[in-house]
C-alpha positions as CSV (number, residue, x, y, z in Angstrom):
1,M,-15.1,10.1,-27.2
2,E,-15.4,10.9,-23.5
3,I,-12.8,9.6,-21.0
4,L,-14.5,8.8,-17.7
5,L,-13.1,8.6,-14.2
6,P,-12.4,4.9,-13.8
7,K,-13.6,2.7,-11.0
8,M,-10.8,2.2,-8.4
9,G,-12.3,-0.3,-6.0
10,E,-15.6,-1.1,-4.4
11,S,-15.1,1.3,-1.6
12,V,-13.9,4.3,-3.7
13,A,-16.7,6.5,-5.1
14,E,-14.8,9.7,-5.9
15,A,-11.3,11.1,-6.6
16,T,-9.6,14.5,-6.5
17,I,-7.8,15.8,-9.6
18,I,-4.2,16.4,-8.7
19,R,-2.6,17.4,-12.0
20,W,-3.2,17.4,-15.8
21,V,-0.2,15.7,-17.4
22,V,-1.4,16.5,-21.0
23,E,-2.4,19.9,-22.4
24,E,-5.5,20.5,-24.5
25,G,-4.6,19.9,-28.2
26,Q,-1.6,17.8,-27.3
27,T,-1.0,14.4,-29.0
28,V,-0.6,11.4,-26.7
29,S,0.2,7.8,-27.3
30,A,-1.9,4.9,-26.0
31,D,-1.4,4.1,-22.3
32,E,0.5,7.3,-21.6
33,P,-0.9,9.1,-18.5
34,I,-3.1,12.1,-19.2
35,I,-4.1,13.0,-15.7
36,E,-3.1,12.3,-12.1
37,I,-5.9,11.7,-9.6
38,A,-6.0,10.9,-5.8
39,T,-8.4,9.2,-3.5
40,D,-8.3,9.1,0.3
41,K,-6.2,5.9,0.0
42,V,-3.9,6.0,-3.0
43,D,-2.8,8.1,-6.0
44,S,-3.2,7.0,-9.6
45,E,-3.1,8.0,-13.2
46,V,-5.7,7.7,-16.0
47,P,-4.0,6.7,-19.3
48,A,-5.0,7.5,-22.8
49,P,-7.2,4.7,-24.3
50,E,-5.3,4.8,-27.6
51,D,-3.3,7.2,-29.8
52,G,-5.0,10.5,-30.2
53,V,-5.4,14.1,-29.1
54,L,-6.7,15.5,-25.8
55,V,-9.4,17.8,-27.2
56,K,-10.8,19.3,-24.0
57,R,-10.5,19.1,-20.3
58,L,-13.8,18.8,-18.5
59,V,-12.5,19.1,-14.9
60,S,-10.0,21.3,-13.2
61,E,-7.1,20.5,-10.8
62,G,-8.5,20.3,-7.3
63,D,-12.0,19.2,-8.4
64,V,-13.6,16.3,-6.7
65,V,-15.0,13.9,-9.4
66,Q,-17.4,11.0,-9.1
67,V,-16.6,7.6,-10.5
68,G,-18.0,7.4,-14.1
69,Q,-18.0,11.2,-14.5
70,P,-16.5,12.5,-17.8
71,I,-13.1,14.1,-17.2
72,A,-12.0,14.8,-20.8
73,E,-12.9,14.7,-24.5
74,F,-10.5,12.7,-26.6
75,S,-10.2,12.3,-30.3
76,T,-8.7,9.4,-32.1
77,G,-8.8,11.1,-35.5
78,G,-11.8,9.2,-36.7
79,E,-15.4,8.5,-35.6
80,A,-16.2,8.5,-31.9
81,V,-15.6,5.1,-30.3
82,V,-16.4,3.5,-27.0
83,V,-13.4,1.8,-25.4
84,S,-14.3,-1.1,-23.1
85,A,-12.2,-3.1,-20.8
86,E,-12.2,-6.0,-23.4
87,G,-10.7,-3.6,-26.0
88,A,-7.8,-2.5,-23.9
89,A,-4.4,-3.9,-24.5
90,D,-3.5,-6.8,-22.3
91,A,-1.1,-5.8,-19.6
92,P,1.7,-7.9,-18.3
93,E,0.5,-7.3,-14.7
94,P,-3.0,-7.5,-13.3
95,T,-5.0,-4.2,-13.3
96,L,-8.1,-2.9,-11.6
97,A,-11.3,-3.9,-13.5
98,P,-13.4,-0.9,-14.5
99,S,-17.1,-0.8,-13.9
100,E,-19.1,-2.5,-16.6
101,A,-21.2,0.6,-17.0
102,V,-18.1,2.9,-17.4
103,P,-16.2,2.7,-20.7
104,V,-12.7,3.3,-19.4
105,V,-9.3,1.7,-19.5
106,P,-8.4,0.1,-16.2
107,T,-5.6,1.7,-14.2
108,V,-3.2,0.5,-11.5
109,P,-3.1,2.9,-8.6
110,T,-0.1,3.1,-6.3
111,E,0.5,5.0,-3.1
112,E,2.7,7.8,-4.3
113,V,3.7,7.0,-7.9
114,I,1.9,5.2,-10.7
115,A,3.1,2.5,-13.0
116,E,2.2,2.9,-16.7
117,V,0.5,-0.2,-17.9
118,S,0.5,-1.4,-21.5
119,A,1.2,-4.3,-23.8
120,P,4.8,-4.4,-25.1
121,L,5.4,-1.7,-27.7
122,A,7.2,-1.9,-31.0
123,V,10.3,0.4,-31.0
124,S,12.5,1.5,-33.8
125,Q,15.6,-0.7,-33.2
126,P,15.5,-4.5,-33.8
127,A,14.6,-6.3,-30.6
128,V,16.4,-9.1,-29.0
129,S,14.2,-10.4,-26.3
130,G,15.9,-11.2,-23.0
131,E,15.0,-11.9,-19.4
132,K,12.4,-9.6,-18.0
133,P,13.8,-7.2,-15.3
134,S,12.5,-7.3,-11.8
135,R,9.6,-5.2,-10.6
136,E,11.9,-3.6,-8.0
137,S,15.6,-3.0,-7.9
138,G,17.8,-0.8,-5.9
139,G,14.8,0.8,-4.2
140,R,13.3,1.8,-7.6
141,F,10.0,0.3,-9.0
142,Y,9.7,-0.5,-12.7
143,S,6.3,-0.4,-14.4
144,P,5.1,-3.4,-16.5
145,L,5.5,-1.2,-19.6
146,V,9.1,-0.2,-18.9
147,R,10.0,-3.8,-18.0
148,S,8.4,-5.1,-21.2
149,I,10.3,-2.6,-23.4
150,A,13.5,-3.5,-21.6
151,Q,12.9,-7.2,-22.1
152,K,12.1,-6.7,-25.8
153,E,15.3,-4.7,-26.3
154,G,17.5,-7.0,-24.3
155,I,18.2,-4.5,-21.6
156,G,19.5,-6.3,-18.5
157,Q,18.7,-5.3,-14.9
158,A,22.0,-3.6,-14.3
159,E,21.7,-1.6,-17.5
160,L,18.1,-0.6,-16.6
161,D,19.1,0.5,-13.2
162,A,21.5,3.0,-14.8
163,V,18.8,4.6,-16.9
164,P,18.1,8.1,-15.5
165,G,14.4,8.5,-14.6
166,S,12.4,11.7,-15.0
167,G,9.3,10.4,-13.2
168,K,8.3,11.0,-9.6
169,G,10.9,9.8,-7.3
170,G,13.3,9.2,-10.1
171,R,11.1,6.5,-11.7
172,V,11.9,5.5,-15.2
173,T,9.0,6.4,-17.6
174,K,8.2,5.1,-21.0
175,R,9.8,8.2,-22.5
176,D,13.0,7.6,-20.6
177,I,13.3,4.0,-21.7
178,L,12.6,4.8,-25.3
179,A,15.1,7.7,-25.2
180,F,17.7,5.3,-23.8
181,V,16.9,2.8,-26.6
182,E,17.5,5.4,-29.2
183,T,20.8,6.6,-27.8
184,R,22.0,3.1,-26.8
185,G,25.3,2.2,-28.3
186,Q,26.1,5.7,-29.5
187,G,28.7,6.2,-26.8
188,H,26.7,8.4,-24.5
189,A,24.0,7.9,-22.0
190,A,20.5,9.0,-22.4
191,Q,20.8,11.5,-19.6
192,G,19.8,15.0,-20.8
193,S,17.7,13.6,-23.7
194,V,14.6,13.9,-21.6
195,P,13.8,17.0,-19.7
196,S,13.7,16.6,-16.0
197,V,10.1,16.7,-14.7
198,A,9.7,18.1,-11.2
199,P,7.2,16.1,-9.0
200,P,3.9,17.8,-8.8
201,Q,2.8,19.5,-5.6
202,P,-0.6,17.9,-5.0
203,K,-3.4,20.1,-3.7
204,A,-4.8,19.4,-0.3
205,V,-8.4,18.1,-0.3
206,A,-10.6,20.5,1.6
207,S,-13.1,18.8,3.9
208,G,-15.7,21.6,3.6
209,P,-16.9,24.1,1.1
210,A,-14.4,26.1,-0.9
211,G,-13.0,28.9,1.1
212,A,-14.3,27.5,4.4
213,R,-10.7,26.7,5.6
214,P,-8.3,29.5,4.6
215,S,-4.7,28.3,4.1
216,P,-2.4,29.1,7.0
217,P,0.5,31.4,6.4
218,A,3.7,29.7,5.1
219,A,6.1,28.7,7.8
220,A,9.4,30.5,7.8
221,S,12.7,30.0,9.6
222,M,13.4,32.9,11.9
223,D,17.2,32.4,11.9
224,G,17.5,30.9,8.4
225,E,19.0,27.7,9.8
226,D,15.8,25.6,10.0
227,E,14.6,23.5,7.0
228,I,10.9,23.9,6.2
229,V,9.5,20.7,4.6
230,E,6.0,20.7,3.0
231,M,4.0,17.6,3.9
232,D,3.2,15.5,0.9
233,R,-0.4,14.5,0.3
234,M,-0.1,11.1,2.0
235,R,1.4,12.6,5.1
236,K,-1.4,15.1,5.3
237,L,-4.0,12.3,5.0
238,I,-2.2,10.4,7.8
239,A,-2.1,13.5,10.0
240,D,-5.8,14.1,9.5
241,H,-6.6,10.4,10.1
242,M,-4.7,10.3,13.4
243,V,-6.1,13.6,14.8
244,R,-9.6,12.4,13.9
245,S,-9.1,9.1,15.6
246,V,-7.9,10.7,18.9
247,Q,-10.8,13.1,18.8
248,T,-13.3,10.4,18.1
249,S,-12.2,7.5,20.4
250,P,-11.1,7.7,24.1
251,H,-8.0,5.6,23.9
252,V,-7.1,3.1,26.6
253,T,-4.0,0.8,26.4
254,S,-3.5,-2.6,28.1
255,F,-0.2,-4.4,28.2
256,V,0.8,-8.0,28.6
257,E,4.1,-9.9,28.2
258,A,4.2,-13.1,26.3
259,D,6.8,-15.9,26.3
260,V,7.2,-16.8,22.6
261,T,10.2,-19.1,23.1
262,R,8.3,-22.0,21.5
263,I,7.6,-20.0,18.3
264,V,11.2,-18.7,18.1
265,D,12.6,-22.2,18.5
266,W,10.2,-23.8,16.0
267,R,10.8,-21.1,13.4
268,N,14.6,-21.3,13.8
269,K,14.4,-25.1,13.4
270,N,12.0,-25.2,10.4
271,K,12.3,-21.9,8.5
272,T,14.7,-23.4,5.9
273,D,12.4,-26.4,5.3
274,F,9.4,-24.2,5.2
275,Q,10.8,-22.0,2.5
276,S,12.0,-25.0,0.4
277,Q,8.5,-26.7,0.7
278,T,6.3,-23.6,0.3
279,G,8.5,-21.1,-1.5
280,Q,7.8,-18.6,1.2
281,K,10.0,-16.8,3.6
282,L,8.8,-17.3,7.1
283,T,8.7,-14.2,9.3
284,F,7.1,-13.9,12.7
285,T,4.1,-11.9,11.4
286,P,2.1,-14.9,10.3
287,F,2.3,-16.4,13.8
288,F,1.0,-13.1,15.3
289,I,-1.8,-12.8,12.7
290,E,-2.8,-16.4,13.4
291,A,-3.1,-15.8,17.2
292,V,-4.9,-12.5,16.7
293,A,-7.5,-14.1,14.4
294,K,-8.1,-16.8,16.9
295,A,-8.7,-14.3,19.7
296,L,-11.0,-12.2,17.6
297,R,-13.2,-15.2,17.0
298,E,-13.4,-15.6,20.8
299,F,-13.9,-11.8,21.5
300,P,-16.2,-10.5,18.8
301,G,-16.7,-7.3,20.7
302,V,-13.2,-6.3,19.6
303,N,-13.9,-7.1,16.0
304,A,-16.3,-4.2,15.7
305,S,-17.0,-0.6,14.8
306,V,-19.2,2.2,16.2
307,D,-22.1,3.7,14.2
308,G,-23.6,6.5,16.4
309,D,-25.2,4.8,19.4
310,R,-24.9,1.3,17.8
311,I,-22.1,-1.2,17.9
312,V,-21.5,-3.1,14.6
313,L,-20.1,-6.6,15.2
314,K,-18.2,-7.6,12.1
315,K,-18.7,-11.2,10.8
316,G,-15.6,-11.3,8.8
317,I,-12.1,-11.1,10.4
318,H,-10.1,-8.8,8.2
319,I,-6.8,-7.9,9.8
320,G,-4.8,-4.9,8.7
321,M,-1.0,-4.9,9.1
322,A,0.5,-1.5,9.3
323,A,3.6,-1.2,7.0
324,A,6.0,1.7,6.4
325,T,6.7,2.7,2.8
326,P,10.2,3.7,1.4
327,E,9.0,7.3,1.6
328,G,8.4,7.0,5.3
329,N,4.6,7.1,5.2
330,L,2.3,4.5,6.6
331,I,-0.1,2.2,4.7
332,V,-2.2,-0.7,6.1
333,P,-2.9,-3.6,3.7
334,V,-5.7,-5.9,4.8
335,I,-5.6,-9.7,5.1
336,R,-9.2,-10.6,4.4
337,N,-10.7,-13.6,6.3
338,A,-7.5,-14.0,8.1
339,D,-9.0,-16.8,10.3
340,R,-9.4,-19.1,7.3
341,Y,-5.7,-19.3,6.5
342,N,-3.2,-21.8,7.8
343,L,0.4,-20.7,8.5
344,N,1.5,-21.3,4.9
345,G,-1.4,-19.2,3.5
346,L,-0.7,-16.4,6.0
347,A,2.9,-16.4,5.1
348,T,2.1,-16.2,1.4
349,I,-0.4,-13.3,1.7
350,V,1.8,-11.4,4.3
351,N,4.8,-11.5,2.0
352,D,2.8,-10.5,-1.0
353,L,1.1,-7.5,0.6
354,A,4.3,-6.4,2.3
355,A,6.3,-6.5,-1.0
356,R,3.6,-4.6,-2.9
357,A,3.3,-2.0,-0.1
358,R,7.0,-1.2,-0.5
359,Q,6.5,-0.9,-4.2
360,G,3.4,1.3,-3.9
361,A,1.5,-1.3,-5.9
362,L,-1.5,-2.0,-3.6
363,K,-5.0,-1.6,-5.0
364,P,-7.6,0.5,-3.1
365,D,-9.7,-2.6,-2.0
366,E,-6.5,-4.1,-0.5
367,I,-6.1,-1.2,2.0
368,S,-9.8,-0.9,3.0
369,G,-12.4,-2.9,4.9
370,G,-10.2,-3.9,7.8
371,T,-11.9,-4.8,11.1
372,Y,-8.8,-4.9,13.3
373,T,-5.2,-3.7,12.9
374,V,-1.8,-5.0,14.0
375,S,1.3,-2.9,14.1
376,N,4.7,-4.4,14.6
377,V,6.7,-1.7,16.4
378,G,9.3,-4.4,17.2
379,T,10.6,-3.9,13.7
380,F,12.1,-0.6,14.9
381,G,13.6,-2.2,18.0
382,N,10.8,-0.8,20.2
383,V,9.8,-2.8,23.3
384,F,6.2,-1.7,23.2
385,G,4.1,1.2,22.0
386,T,0.7,2.9,22.4
387,P,-0.8,2.8,18.9
388,I,-3.6,5.0,17.6
389,I,-6.8,3.2,16.5
390,N,-7.4,2.9,12.8
391,Q,-10.9,4.3,12.5
392,P,-13.7,3.1,12.4
393,Q,-12.2,0.1,14.2
394,V,-12.2,-0.2,18.0
395,G,-8.9,-1.8,18.6
396,I,-5.3,-2.0,17.5
397,L,-2.4,-4.2,18.7
398,A,1.2,-3.2,18.8
399,L,3.8,-6.0,18.8
400,G,7.0,-5.3,20.6
401,A,10.5,-6.6,19.9
402,I,11.3,-10.2,20.9
403,R,14.1,-10.1,23.5
404,K,16.0,-12.7,25.5
405,K,15.3,-12.2,29.2
406,P,15.6,-14.1,32.4
407,A,12.2,-15.4,33.4
408,V,10.6,-17.6,36.0
409,V,9.6,-21.0,34.5
410,E,7.2,-23.2,36.4
411,S,7.8,-27.0,36.3
412,P,6.7,-30.1,38.2
413,E,10.1,-29.9,39.9
414,G,9.5,-26.3,41.0
415,D,10.2,-22.9,39.7
416,M,13.4,-22.0,38.0
417,I,15.1,-19.0,36.3
418,A,15.7,-19.6,32.6
419,V,16.5,-17.5,29.5
420,R,13.3,-17.0,27.5
421,H,12.2,-15.1,24.4
422,M,9.8,-12.5,25.6
423,M,7.8,-9.7,24.0
424,F,5.2,-7.1,25.0
425,L,1.8,-6.8,23.4
426,S,0.1,-3.4,23.7
427,H,-3.7,-3.2,23.0
428,S,-5.2,0.2,22.4
429,Y,-9.0,0.2,22.3
430,D,-12.0,2.5,22.1
431,H,-13.2,3.0,25.7
432,R,-16.7,4.0,24.4
433,V,-17.5,0.4,23.6
434,V,-14.6,-1.7,24.9
435,D,-14.0,-1.6,28.6
436,G,-11.0,-2.7,30.5
437,Q,-12.2,-6.3,31.1
438,L,-12.8,-6.9,27.4
439,G,-9.8,-5.1,26.1
440,G,-7.5,-6.6,28.7
441,S,-8.9,-10.1,28.3
442,F,-8.5,-10.0,24.6
443,V,-4.8,-9.1,24.6
444,R,-4.2,-11.7,27.3
445,R,-5.9,-14.3,25.1
446,V,-3.6,-13.4,22.2
447,A,-0.6,-14.0,24.4
448,D,-2.1,-17.3,25.6
449,H,-2.3,-18.5,22.0
450,L,1.3,-17.5,21.3
451,E,2.6,-19.2,24.4
452,A,0.5,-22.4,23.6
453,F,2.2,-22.8,20.2
454,D,2.6,-26.5,19.4
455,S,6.4,-27.2,19.2
456,N,5.6,-30.5,17.4
457,R,3.6,-28.8,14.7
458,P,4.3,-30.0,11.1
459,V,6.1,-27.7,8.8
460,V,3.2,-27.7,6.3
């Protein structure tokens, strides 16, 4: 049978081959990874459809392959078969649906590391099913396969956290957990039973023909004291994206200061009731997204992109929220149709996207298609920033830290000085199509919506 490059989202048409995990002629079990691939958004693995042998590699490392293109020949030891999505084992977690025309097993892409996805496997020792471990613990993400095996074998969270991982970033692989099960109770840990696997060094994706851009000479420390760190693939993509944005769009930034005392007081008063009634933790982000969505409806010229000499006004309001990953990279999950959610809905989707961004478990379609981006620089204690536009959008808003400050408060009895919760909003926009009046008016309107928050608003 032929293994085809799976579909990885509506906006993804091709992928680059990073590394072959399995050699030609090597036997592999169902759902074990055989190859690592990368798109311009996330990295992923393609698993073996069932137990068999990798007969022949049809592509090489560094090749750019189209979705649906054959990448390997695979033998199951019998007659050739076509594996459809319906024939794949049900996974404990949702996966990306493959194209109906492409007979592949769906995969779950992550940003830097990939979870193995499979139904629970039978192992040699008798199973005593226990509580399923968490997806993330101690900064380490566990794949559905590993969690299923741990649950079947009665391995608790603390015991699972102690299992040494040979995967990228110390992740526990299927081989690690099975080795641990085999040596469990024999008086020694499984460490050493599985050879350590060094993380692969992905190849950079060339933007032009092969050989068009010669590799620069390797950097060297002149005095031997400096540390030279190679950029990982995601950092290279971010660097290229940022440089291209600055070269494409003339950036202008407008600033306003907003009094968000009403929001702070309402949240402090109601966050416990909100969580008990909705099951969601209430951060400030949903309030900001709500205000931005309202302003984008009023200023459609900011919810746009540029196509040559034409301005494309977007009908849908899809707001990206920049999030830092544990590796220190940046990823921007997108809240689609953000203007259609109430505060509860926004809190739910914000918490879900933020959690899966930290776990590297976002799907390609969840980090594409944004029409405007928000970046909360206040998370790092910054008062304001001058963010770089996320192309092909024409604007991005930086949210500064909320600080208590003395401010002038107007009242019927006259002006007075009071302690208020204040924050800066920084709006960077593409001056080719957004002038100062539009860019400045938009960010002022966002501040107006924040300041006009209803203090008597019901919790749900």
